[in-house]
Each structure stands twice: as structure tokens, then as C-alpha cells.
NUMILUM-240195 format. One record per residue (C-alpha): residue in one letter; x, y, z. Coordinates in nm, 4 decimals, always signed. Layout:
<sites>
rest c1 c2 c3
A X Y Z
...
</sites>
This chain:
<sites>
rest c1 c2 c3
M +0.2943 -5.0297 -4.8821
R +0.2860 -4.9427 -5.2510
D +0.5024 -4.7245 -5.4747
H +0.3866 -4.3631 -5.4535
W +0.5550 -4.2648 -5.7779
W +0.3187 -4.4205 -6.0314
W +0.2135 -4.1695 -6.2957
R -0.1245 -4.0290 -6.2052
P -0.3581 -3.9203 -6.4882
G -0.2167 -3.6255 -6.6802
W +0.1285 -3.6464 -6.5223
S +0.4498 -3.7354 -6.7054
T +0.8159 -3.6335 -6.7014
G +0.8458 -3.2652 -6.7820
R +0.4906 -3.1660 -6.6917
R +0.4395 -2.8783 -6.4517
F +0.1345 -2.8017 -6.2377
Y +0.0029 -2.4893 -6.0641
T -0.0983 -2.5637 -5.7055
W -0.1372 -2.3993 -5.3648
H +0.0708 -2.5249 -5.0712
L +0.1741 -2.4210 -4.7278
T +0.5538 -2.4433 -4.7230
F +0.8045 -2.4459 -4.4387
D +1.1047 -2.2390 -4.5401
G +1.2423 -2.0674 -4.2305
Q +1.0567 -2.2973 -3.9895
P +1.3380 -2.4570 -3.7846
D +1.1098 -2.6484 -3.5503
V +0.9486 -2.8276 -3.8446
H +1.2951 -2.9048 -3.9828
R +1.4054 -3.0417 -3.6441
F +1.0972 -3.2633 -3.6309
A +1.1364 -3.3920 -3.9878
A +1.5083 -3.4630 -3.9436
A +1.4406 -3.6697 -3.6334
Y +1.1833 -3.8813 -3.8137
R +1.4006 -3.9170 -4.1245
A +1.6771 -4.0614 -3.9067
L +1.4373 -4.2914 -3.7237
L +1.2712 -4.4242 -4.0391
A +1.5936 -4.4837 -4.2333
S +1.6227 -4.8349 -4.0893
A +1.2862 -4.9392 -4.2337
G +1.3975 -4.8866 -4.5959
G +1.1628 -4.8456 -4.8920
L +1.1073 -4.4756 -4.8290
D +1.2101 -4.1570 -5.0085
P +1.2479 -3.9057 -4.7231
V +1.1410 -3.5482 -4.7944
P +1.4247 -3.2942 -4.7514
D +1.3533 -2.9791 -4.5512
R +1.3250 -2.7584 -4.8601
W +1.0471 -2.9747 -5.0089
L +0.8338 -3.0183 -4.6978
H +0.4822 -2.8977 -4.7725
L +0.1158 -2.9169 -4.6896
T -0.0773 -2.9705 -5.0127
M -0.3941 -2.7611 -5.0269
Q -0.5463 -2.7046 -5.3687
G -0.4532 -2.7657 -5.7299
V -0.5241 -2.5213 -6.0119
G -0.4202 -2.7041 -6.3301
F -0.1354 -2.7994 -6.5603
V +0.0921 -2.5374 -6.7091
G -0.0170 -2.4922 -7.0698
E -0.3773 -2.5732 -6.9853
V -0.4389 -2.2751 -6.7551
P -0.3786 -1.9423 -6.9328
E -0.1139 -1.7267 -6.7695
E -0.3524 -1.4334 -6.7358
E -0.5901 -1.6547 -6.5359
V -0.3097 -1.7626 -6.3027
R -0.2250 -1.3974 -6.2379
A -0.5921 -1.3187 -6.1794
I -0.6209 -1.6068 -5.9309
A -0.3183 -1.4775 -5.7397
D -0.4705 -1.1278 -5.7301
A -0.8040 -1.2618 -5.6067
A -0.6278 -1.4720 -5.3433
R -0.4352 -1.1680 -5.2210
E -0.7626 -0.9921 -5.1405
R -0.9347 -1.2959 -4.9872
L -0.6390 -1.4167 -4.7787
A -0.5942 -1.0727 -4.6256
A -0.9113 -1.1522 -4.4291
V -0.7764 -1.4876 -4.3026
P -0.5682 -1.4595 -3.9840
S -0.2200 -1.6035 -3.9458
F -0.2050 -1.9017 -3.7114
D +0.0167 -2.1571 -3.5397
L +0.0234 -2.5008 -3.7028
V +0.1082 -2.8100 -3.4959
L +0.2525 -3.1310 -3.6424
G +0.1988 -3.4351 -3.4218
A +0.2651 -3.8084 -3.4385
P +0.3012 -3.9481 -3.7936
V +0.0803 -4.2254 -3.9272
V +0.1429 -4.4878 -4.1949
D -0.0417 -4.4477 -4.5231
P +0.0086 -4.7080 -4.7984
E +0.2023 -4.4501 -5.0038
A +0.3573 -4.2207 -4.7425
I +0.4323 -4.1410 -4.3822
L +0.1824 -3.8674 -4.3026
V +0.1885 -3.6138 -4.0220
P -0.1580 -3.4814 -3.9317
A -0.1649 -3.1025 -3.9063
R -0.3850 -2.9074 -3.6687
P -0.5883 -2.7016 -3.6213
A -0.7614 -2.8354 -3.9301
D -1.0150 -2.5523 -3.9212
A -0.7444 -2.2903 -3.9695
V -0.5949 -2.4752 -4.2686
N -0.9419 -2.5222 -4.4140
E -1.0065 -2.1488 -4.3853
V -0.6981 -2.0815 -4.5985
R -0.8004 -2.3512 -4.8467
D -1.1556 -2.2170 -4.8690
A -1.0215 -1.8698 -4.9485
V -0.7921 -2.0119 -5.2166
R -1.0760 -2.2136 -5.3687
A -1.2940 -1.9029 -5.3723
A -1.0162 -1.7102 -5.5470
I -0.9900 -1.9790 -5.8143
G -1.3689 -1.9724 -5.8478
D -1.3533 -1.5976 -5.9142
V -1.1621 -1.6776 -6.2338
R -1.2360 -2.0334 -6.3512
E -1.3967 -2.3598 -6.2477
V -1.2492 -2.4951 -5.9248
P -1.0858 -2.8376 -5.9703
E -1.0836 -3.1085 -5.7023
R -1.3558 -3.1721 -5.4491
A -1.4030 -2.9432 -5.1521
D -1.4696 -3.2344 -4.9154
G -1.2393 -3.5184 -4.8187
F -0.9452 -3.2893 -4.7463
T -0.7318 -3.3819 -4.4440
P -0.4441 -3.1422 -4.3678
H -0.1135 -3.3288 -4.3414
V +0.2567 -3.3065 -4.4193
S +0.4349 -3.6053 -4.5742
I +0.7817 -3.6773 -4.4354
G +0.8545 -3.9696 -4.6680
Y +0.7054 -4.1423 -4.9736
S +0.6957 -4.5168 -5.0278
N +0.9041 -4.6316 -5.3237
D +0.8294 -5.0058 -5.3040
T +0.5654 -5.2627 -5.2164
G +0.5636 -5.4513 -4.8878
P +0.4158 -5.4628 -4.5384
T +0.3367 -5.1539 -4.3339
A +0.4523 -5.3245 -4.0123
P +0.8196 -5.2106 -4.0208
F +0.7118 -4.8456 -4.0407
A +0.4432 -4.8838 -3.7745
T +0.6974 -5.0518 -3.5438
V +0.9481 -4.7696 -3.5846
L +0.6853 -4.5008 -3.5276
A +0.5467 -4.6779 -3.2207
R +0.8782 -4.6375 -3.0379
A +0.9315 -4.2750 -3.1405
D +0.9607 -4.0120 -2.8703
I +0.9851 -3.6924 -3.0715
K +0.8365 -3.3626 -2.9624
E +0.5621 -3.2086 -3.1746
A +0.6571 -2.9293 -3.4133
R +0.5077 -2.5828 -3.4395
A +0.5101 -2.3489 -3.7352
R +0.3784 -1.9958 -3.7694
I +0.1707 -1.9802 -4.0899
T +0.1745 -1.6274 -4.2299
H +0.1253 -1.6891 -4.6015
A +0.0064 -1.9328 -4.8660
E +0.2125 -2.0097 -5.1712
L +0.1101 -2.0591 -5.5340
I +0.3809 -2.2761 -5.6872
V +0.4710 -2.4548 -6.0103
I +0.5418 -2.8142 -5.9147
H +0.6845 -3.1240 -6.0814
R +0.7750 -3.4802 -5.9813
D +1.0402 -3.5645 -6.2419
R +1.2939 -3.6919 -5.9863
R +1.0716 -3.8947 -5.7528
M +1.0192 -3.5937 -5.5297
Y +0.7801 -3.2988 -5.5355
E +0.9918 -2.9992 -5.6319
W +0.8747 -2.6537 -5.7314
E +0.9364 -2.2951 -5.8276
P +0.7433 -2.0232 -5.6445
Y +0.4876 -1.8252 -5.8444
A +0.3222 -1.6050 -5.5803
R +0.3607 -1.5814 -5.2027
I +0.0380 -1.4389 -5.0616
P +0.0318 -1.3077 -4.7029
L -0.2432 -1.3898 -4.4573
G -0.3911 -1.1263 -4.2307
S -0.2135 -1.0467 -3.9052
</sites>
């Protein structure tokens, strides 16, 4: 394992970033699932567990506040509103977590449905400005804890191997444009625009 909280290029205390996430407010089955794994993983140490309010599925960045003009952010949200209206709502399933060197990741499926939302968001950004980040290499997942130390992965793998926790389901009806920061060793945000998917 390695510390997740190193400062990636461009990031520092106080910086804010526009990004698109799927969030899980009002999704009790996801909260049940995350709480069970938080309790199970506590014994392994070296992990910052993600509270229910900050659970998220990262989809697509836009850019740092101050570097993306406000009128462009509004235009992106407007374009996304039109494009996402053509993307149907869907049920998301969270299954067995896996150990990543910087986090405990929960694969999310169906990946195709998440990718359809992400593609629409990327197209909306492209309507206004150059799209950052690569289109390929994206794997939908939700992190339930971030590594805050260096050490072996074995303790986490051992804990997860004996887990018997039912999968979680969430109904995804919107995508969220948020303003995020990581000042306190956690991804925290303020909402900017909540854009509904089609029915």
C-alpha cells in the first residue's frame, strides 16, 4: 500500500476543482454496504474510511476553479442537461471490493450504463471547451477507504477474503457537477448542478 494523499499535479490546500460524479445521497443500501465494510476493515488499520456523505463514483473532471471561466461551467451544465435527458436511469450494483495500492475499490456495474453517462458528460464539455482526461482507461468504481500509509496489501486482502456482505444496489437518476477539494484527507464537495437522467 502507499499513501493516497500525496499532492497530485496542480493540487494544493485550498484549491477547488470542477468534476462530475455519481453520488449516493439517499441510497440506504449503499450506506448499509459501506458501513459493513468500514467496520470489517477497521482492524487492518492504515485506511481513511469514506463516510456515507462522501461516497462517490468519479466520472470526469472539468478543471480547477479559477482556470475554467464561470460562464463555461454554466454552459457545460446546460449542455449536459440536454444530453443526459437522452440517457436512461439505471440500477447500479456494487459488488466485492478489491485492494488497490491506494484504496479499497468496489467495482460498479453495469459499466456500459456508467460509460453512457460519462460519454454524455464528456460530449457536453466538448460542446464548450477541450475535454480533459482520456476517454479510455476508465473503470467505474466506488472507493470505500483510502490508504494513508505504506505497507503490505495482505492484511486488507485477508479481511476482504472472509467478508460475507450482500451486494448493494442504487438507482441512478442523475449526475452531479460538483466543486471538490481534498484539504482534510478526504474528498469533500459542494454541489454545483444536479442533472437528471431520462426516465
